[in-house]
N, CA, C and O atoms as a GROMACS GRO file, in nm:
protein
  320
    1MET      N    1  18.986   9.868  25.538
    1MET     CA    2  18.912   9.820  25.480
    1MET      C    3  18.920   9.668  25.463
    1MET      O    4  19.019   9.634  25.398
    2ALA      N    5  18.834   9.558  25.510
    2ALA     CA    6  18.869   9.437  25.493
    2ALA      C    7  18.836   9.346  25.341
    2ALA      O    8  18.729   9.339  25.280
    3ALA      N    9  18.920   9.304  25.319
    3ALA     CA   10  18.869   9.156  25.163
    3ALA      C   11  18.764   9.140  25.157
    3ALA      O   12  18.717   9.128  25.271
    4PRO      N   13  18.672   9.128  25.062
    4PRO     CA   14  18.565   9.049  25.047
    4PRO      C   15  18.564   8.919  25.060
    4PRO      O   16  18.670   8.871  25.020
    5SER      N   17  18.475   8.827  25.106
    5SER     CA   18  18.512   8.677  25.164
    5SER      C   19  18.503   8.604  25.023
    5SER      O   20  18.428   8.648  24.936
    6LYS      N   21  18.572   8.505  25.005
    6LYS     CA   22  18.596   8.433  24.893
    6LYS      C   23  18.466   8.327  24.887
    6LYS      O   24  18.461   8.267  24.994
    7LYS      N   25  18.377   8.292  24.810
    7LYS     CA   26  18.292   8.199  24.798
    7LYS      C   27  18.346   8.039  24.790
    7LYS      O   28  18.425   7.991  24.708
    8PRO      N   29  18.278   7.974  24.899
    8PRO     CA   30  18.340   7.840  24.868
    8PRO      C   31  18.311   7.778  24.728
    8PRO      O   32  18.202   7.795  24.674
    9GLY      N   33  18.434   7.687  24.658
    9GLY     CA   34  18.408   7.617  24.538
    9GLY      C   35  18.256   7.526  24.522
    9GLY      O   36  18.185   7.489  24.615
   10SER      N   37  18.245   7.516  24.450
   10SER     CA   38  18.104   7.436  24.398
   10SER      C   39  18.165   7.274  24.358
   10SER      O   40  18.085   7.181  24.371
   11LYS      N   41  18.272   7.251  24.322
   11LYS     CA   42  18.299   7.135  24.232
   11LYS      C   43  18.345   7.006  24.373
   11LYS      O   44  18.327   6.887  24.347
   12GLY      N   45  18.376   7.028  24.450
   12GLY     CA   46  18.404   6.964  24.549
   12GLY      C   47  18.547   6.906  24.561
   12GLY      O   48  18.634   6.978  24.512
   13LEU      N   49  18.575   6.820  24.603
   13LEU     CA   50  18.734   6.796  24.640
   13LEU      C   51  18.788   6.708  24.529
   13LEU      O   52  18.722   6.606  24.506
   14PRO      N   53  18.885   6.727  24.463
   14PRO     CA   54  18.932   6.659  24.348
   14PRO      C   55  18.963   6.536  24.372
   14PRO      O   56  19.003   6.518  24.487
   15PRO      N   57  18.956   6.409  24.277
   15PRO     CA   58  18.947   6.272  24.327
   15PRO      C   59  19.095   6.223  24.386
   15PRO      O   60  19.198   6.270  24.338
   16GLN      N   61  19.100   6.120  24.499
   16GLN     CA   62  19.251   6.082  24.583
   16GLN      C   63  19.299   5.959  24.455
   16GLN      O   64  19.224   5.888  24.389
   17PRO      N   65  19.437   5.966  24.451
   17PRO     CA   66  19.495   5.892  24.345
   17PRO      C   67  19.493   5.771  24.382
   17PRO      O   68  19.569   5.705  24.312
   18THR      N   69  19.419   5.684  24.494
   18THR     CA   70  19.375   5.556  24.460
   18THR      C   71  19.252   5.498  24.422
   18THR      O   72  19.217   5.381  24.405
   19GLN      N   73  19.170   5.657  24.409
   19GLN     CA   74  19.026   5.668  24.340
   19GLN      C   75  19.048   5.636  24.211
   19GLN      O   76  19.142   5.698  24.161
   20THR      N   77  18.966   5.518  24.103
   20THR     CA   78  18.967   5.533  23.965
   20THR      C   79  18.818   5.562  23.948
   20THR      O   80  18.724   5.491  23.983
   21ALA      N   81  18.815   5.683  23.886
   21ALA     CA   82  18.715   5.779  23.824
   21ALA      C   83  18.684   5.679  23.672
   21ALA      O   84  18.760   5.634  23.587
   22HIS      N   85  18.518   5.672  23.690
   22HIS     CA   86  18.476   5.594  23.527
   22HIS      C   87  18.461   5.698  23.469
   22HIS      O   88  18.385   5.781  23.517
   23VAL      N   89  18.534   5.725  23.340
   23VAL     CA   90  18.496   5.832  23.224
   23VAL      C   91  18.461   5.783  23.128
   23VAL      O   92  18.523   5.686  23.085
   24VAL      N   93  18.341   5.838  23.055
   24VAL     CA   94  18.248   5.777  22.957
   24VAL      C   95  18.297   5.842  22.821
   24VAL      O   96  18.306   5.963  22.843
   25GLY      N   97  18.320   5.825  22.737
   25GLY     CA   98  18.409   5.838  22.581
   25GLY      C   99  18.569   5.897  22.606
   25GLY      O  100  18.627   6.005  22.592
   26ASN      N  101  18.592   5.810  22.636
   26ASN     CA  102  18.769   5.877  22.677
   26ASN      C  103  18.824   5.805  22.552
   26ASN      O  104  18.947   5.810  22.543
   27HIS      N  105  18.765   5.746  22.462
   27HIS     CA  106  18.831   5.661  22.360
   27HIS      C  107  18.965   5.581  22.370
   27HIS      O  108  19.066   5.582  22.300
   28THR      N  109  18.925   5.502  22.500
   28THR     CA  110  19.090   5.453  22.522
   28THR      C  111  19.068   5.294  22.474
   28THR      O  112  19.162   5.216  22.457
   29SER      N  113  18.934   5.262  22.456
   29SER     CA  114  18.916   5.135  22.438
   29SER      C  115  18.842   5.101  22.356
   29SER      O  116  18.736   5.162  22.360
   30LYS      N  117  18.851   5.011  22.261
   30LYS     CA  118  18.788   4.923  22.145
   30LYS      C  119  18.619   4.934  22.158
   30LYS      O  120  18.574   4.880  22.260
   31PRO      N  121  18.531   4.989  22.078
   31PRO     CA  122  18.389   4.957  22.132
   31PRO      C  123  18.354   4.782  22.116
   31PRO      O  124  18.441   4.698  22.094
   32GLU      N  125  18.240   4.757  22.129
   32GLU     CA  126  18.224   4.611  22.153
   32GLU      C  127  18.149   4.567  22.024
   32GLU      O  128  18.043   4.615  21.983
   33ALA      N  129  18.225   4.464  21.967
   33ALA     CA  130  18.175   4.390  21.858
   33ALA      C  131  17.986   4.396  21.818
   33ALA      O  132  17.897   4.344  21.886
   34GLY      N  133  17.974   4.459  21.718
   34GLY     CA  134  17.834   4.498  21.662
   34GLY      C  135  17.760   4.614  21.728
   34GLY      O  136  17.640   4.640  21.724
   35SER      N  137  17.869   4.682  21.798
   35SER     CA  138  17.799   4.842  21.850
   35SER      C  139  17.828   4.915  21.728
   35SER      O  140  17.880   4.867  21.627
   36THR      N  141  17.787   5.048  21.748
   36THR     CA  142  17.808   5.175  21.625
   36THR      C  143  17.897   5.270  21.696
   36THR      O  144  17.896   5.287  21.818
   37VAL      N  145  17.966   5.326  21.620
   37VAL     CA  146  18.020   5.454  21.689
   37VAL      C  147  17.961   5.549  21.553
   37VAL      O  148  17.909   5.507  21.450
   38PRO      N  149  17.993   5.699  21.596
   38PRO     CA  150  17.982   5.788  21.530
   38PRO      C  151  18.075   5.804  21.422
   38PRO      O  152  18.195   5.778  21.433
   39CYS      N  153  18.006   5.858  21.292
   39CYS     CA  154  18.105   5.927  21.204
   39CYS      C  155  18.034   5.993  21.126
   39CYS      O  156  17.949   5.947  21.050
   40ASN      N  157  18.076   6.144  21.145
   40ASN     CA  158  18.018   6.239  21.106
   40ASN      C  159  18.066   6.304  20.991
   40ASN      O  160  18.186   6.332  20.997
   41PHE      N  161  17.996   6.344  20.868
   41PHE     CA  162  18.029   6.428  20.765
   41PHE      C  163  17.896   6.466  20.676
   41PHE      O  164  17.788   6.411  20.700
   42ARG      N  165  17.910   6.554  20.582
   42ARG     CA  166  17.820   6.617  20.535
   42ARG      C  167  17.805   6.602  20.342
   42ARG      O  168  17.898   6.618  20.263
   43VAL      N  169  17.661   6.569  20.307
   43VAL     CA  170  17.641   6.532  20.231
   43VAL      C  171  17.532   6.635  20.180
   43VAL      O  172  17.457   6.694  20.258
   44SER      N  173  17.530   6.656  20.014
   44SER     CA  174  17.417   6.760  19.997
   44SER      C  175  17.251   6.692  20.026
   44SER      O  176  17.223   6.573  20.038
   45PRO      N  177  17.159   6.812  20.031
   45PRO     CA  178  16.997   6.750  20.084
   45PRO      C  179  16.997   6.668  19.945
   45PRO      O  180  16.970   6.549  19.951
   46GLU      N  181  17.021   6.718  19.840
   46GLU     CA  182  16.968   6.620  19.740
   46GLU      C  183  16.994   6.455  19.750
   46GLU      O  184  16.902   6.373  19.740
   47PHE      N  185  17.128   6.421  19.771
   47PHE     CA  186  17.193   6.321  19.787
   47PHE      C  187  17.132   6.259  19.910
   47PHE      O  188  17.116   6.137  19.912
   48ARG      N  189  17.098   6.330  20.010
   48ARG     CA  190  17.026   6.255  20.110
   48ARG      C  191  16.917   6.199  20.112
   48ARG      O  192  16.892   6.091  20.165
   49ARG      N  193  16.825   6.289  20.037
   49ARG     CA  194  16.718   6.258  19.994
   49ARG      C  195  16.687   6.143  19.910
   49ARG      O  196  16.583   6.078  19.919
   50ARG      N  197  16.810   6.114  19.803
   50ARG     CA  198  16.830   5.995  19.737
   50ARG      C  199  16.817   5.882  19.810
   50ARG      O  200  16.721   5.805  19.797
   51LEU      N  201  16.922   5.863  19.901
   51LEU     CA  202  16.961   5.779  19.979
   51LEU      C  203  16.822   5.712  20.100
   51LEU      O  204  16.799   5.595  20.132
   52LYS      N  205  16.752   5.839  20.141
   52LYS     CA  206  16.637   5.761  20.199
   52LYS      C  207  16.542   5.743  20.147
   52LYS      O  208  16.450   5.690  20.209
   53ALA      N  209  16.527   5.777  20.022
   53ALA     CA  210  16.407   5.726  19.954
   53ALA      C  211  16.463   5.581  19.922
   53ALA      O  212  16.375   5.495  19.919
   54PHE      N  213  16.595   5.536  19.898
   54PHE     CA  214  16.633   5.405  19.850
   54PHE      C  215  16.623   5.309  19.972
   54PHE      O  216  16.613   5.187  19.960
   55ALA      N  217  16.626   5.365  20.072
   55ALA     CA  218  16.657   5.317  20.178
   55ALA      C  219  16.489   5.235  20.214
   55ALA      O  220  16.459   5.116  20.218
   56VAL      N  221  16.412   5.351  20.234
   56VAL     CA  222  16.284   5.351  20.253
   56VAL      C  223  16.235   5.232  20.093
   56VAL      O  224  16.191   5.136  20.157
   57ALA      N  225  16.229   5.212  20.024
   57ALA     CA  226  16.189   5.134  19.887
   57ALA      C  227  16.266   4.992  19.944
   57ALA      O  228  16.213   4.881  19.931
   58HIS      N  229  16.328   5.002  19.976
   58HIS     CA  230  16.433   4.860  19.995
   58HIS      C  231  16.402   4.812  20.150
   58HIS      O  232  16.467   4.713  20.182
   59ASP      N  233  16.319   4.863  20.246
   59ASP     CA  234  16.334   4.837  20.353
   59ASP      C  235  16.431   4.817  20.459
   59ASP      O  236  16.421   4.737  20.552
   60MET      N  237  16.528   4.900  20.433
   60MET     CA  238  16.651   4.912  20.492
   60MET      C  239  16.693   5.053  20.567
   60MET      O  240  16.630   5.155  20.537
   61SER      N  241  16.776   5.058  20.643
   61SER     CA  242  16.798   5.190  20.707
   61SER      C  243  16.902   5.261  20.668
   61SER      O  244  17.004   5.200  20.698
   62MET      N  245  16.925   5.364  20.614
   62MET     CA  246  16.989   5.476  20.548
   62MET      C  247  17.175   5.425  20.607
   62MET      O  248  17.269   5.464  20.538
   63VAL      N  249  17.197   5.357  20.708
   63VAL     CA  250  17.322   5.301  20.718
   63VAL      C  251  17.341   5.213  20.665
   63VAL      O  252  17.441   5.202  20.595
   64GLU      N  253  17.245   5.110  20.681
   64GLU     CA  254  17.244   4.979  20.600
   64GLU      C  255  17.302   5.007  20.461
   64GLU      O  256  17.406   4.956  20.420
   65VAL      N  257  17.222   5.099  20.387
   65VAL     CA  258  17.264   5.122  20.276
   65VAL      C  259  17.366   5.155  20.233
   65VAL      O  260  17.413   5.087  20.141
   66PHE      N  261  17.430   5.257  20.278
   66PHE     CA  262  17.565   5.324  20.290
   66PHE      C  263  17.667   5.226  20.321
   66PHE      O  264  17.766   5.232  20.249
   67GLU      N  265  17.666   5.123  20.425
   67GLU     CA  266  17.795   5.048  20.462
   67GLU      C  267  17.765   4.953  20.361
   67GLU      O  268  17.864   4.913  20.300
   68THR      N  269  17.657   4.906  20.328
   68THR     CA  270  17.679   4.828  20.184
   68THR      C  271  17.726   4.866  20.047
   68THR      O  272  17.804   4.797  19.981
   69ALA      N  273  17.683   4.962  20.014
   69ALA     CA  274  17.764   5.059  19.889
   69ALA      C  275  17.908   5.060  19.927
   69ALA      O  276  17.987   5.009  19.848
   70VAL      N  277  17.953   5.114  20.044
   70VAL     CA  278  18.055   5.151  20.047
   70VAL      C  279  18.167   5.031  20.025
   70VAL      O  280  18.269   5.035  19.957
   71ASN      N  281  18.109   4.913  20.114
   71ASN     CA  282  18.169   4.781  20.145
   71ASN      C  283  18.203   4.710  20.003
   71ASN      O  284  18.310   4.654  19.982
   72GLU      N  285  18.081   4.719  19.891
   72GLU     CA  286  18.107   4.692  19.727
   72GLU      C  287  18.193   4.774  19.670
   72GLU      O  288  18.300   4.742  19.617
   73TYR      N  289  18.144   4.885  19.679
   73TYR     CA  290  18.318   4.962  19.653
   73TYR      C  291  18.465   4.941  19.676
   73TYR      O  292  18.563   4.921  19.604
   74MET      N  293  18.446   4.950  19.773
   74MET     CA  294  18.572   4.906  19.819
   74MET      C  295  18.641   4.758  19.799
   74MET      O  296  18.764   4.758  19.793
   75GLU      N  297  18.581   4.646  19.788
   75GLU     CA  298  18.590   4.559  19.735
   75GLU      C  299  18.601   4.552  19.582
   75GLU      O  300  18.653   4.448  19.540
   76ARG      N  301  18.572   4.623  19.509
   76ARG     CA  302  18.593   4.627  19.360
   76ARG      C  303  18.698   4.731  19.357
   76ARG      O  304  18.761   4.727  19.251
   77LYS      N  305  18.737   4.822  19.438
   77LYS     CA  306  18.864   4.900  19.414
   77LYS      C  307  18.967   4.844  19.505
   77LYS      O  308  19.065   4.913  19.530
   78GLY      N  309  18.954   4.705  19.568
   78GLY     CA  310  19.080   4.643  19.602
   78GLY      C  311  19.098   4.664  19.753
   78GLY      O  312  19.180   4.587  19.806
   79GLY      N  313  19.040   4.748  19.828
   79GLY     CA  314  19.038   4.816  19.910
   79GLY      C  315  19.032   4.742  20.027
   79GLY      O  316  19.001   4.623  20.018
   80ALA      N  317  19.069   4.824  20.205
   80ALA     CA  318  19.051   4.720  20.314
   80ALA      C  319  18.936   4.661  20.297
   80ALA      O  320  18.900   4.572  20.375
   0.00000   0.00000   0.00000
């Protein structure tokens, strides 16, 4: 009895050593000035509601409120 035939691979050939592949999100270079990067952490639903309400009342984004608050806190504490 003959062995079943092998399916051809669907990934194609690997890149040749002379080719350079463009990889997105490999974190090997600094982001452009003025761009944003993810900063993932969790907060309570009540804190998020308060933050969002404050941002809306002051015509700011939640990120702007958060960055301003953290920067002021770090300046008072003598941080970086």
